[in-house]
N, C-alpha and C positions, 0 to 999 in steps of 0.2 A: 483614934488609934493609931500610933504611932508605926513606924515599917519596922520593928523587931519583934513587935505584938504581933501585928499580921503575919512576917515568917513564921511565928512560932504555932500560932492557929493554922498555918495552912501543912507545915510539917505534921502538926498532931493528926490533922485529917487524913493526911496521907499514909502515917501510921492505923492508925485505927480502920483503915478502907484496907488496906494489905493486912492486915491481921483478921479479918472478917473475909476477905478474899482467900485465901493461906487455907483457914479452917473449913470452908464450905469446900474447897477442894479434897483435903485430905478428909471430909468426911463422905464425898461420893466416891472415891478411891477404893477405901478400907473396905476388907470383908464383913458382910453381913453376920450378925449372929443368929443363933436360932438353928431353924430345922429346913433342910433343903431336900424338896421332893421331886424327881426326875422320870419325866412318862417319856421312854426310847424304846425303840425297837426289840431291849431284853426285858420288857417288862417296866417295872416299879420299884426303881430305888429311891431311900430315904437316908441322908447323910444327917448327920448332926455336927453344927460349925462352930 
């Protein structure tokens, strides 16, 4: 394997890893969809998201 192929392999691996990391961060930060039920001092509240 020559240097050029090794460089492309490393750059490709970094791009794939960065894409996966970015997607995971996006999934953690986005609002969940569905129904949210809160139990607080004012009783029970139900919100549709």
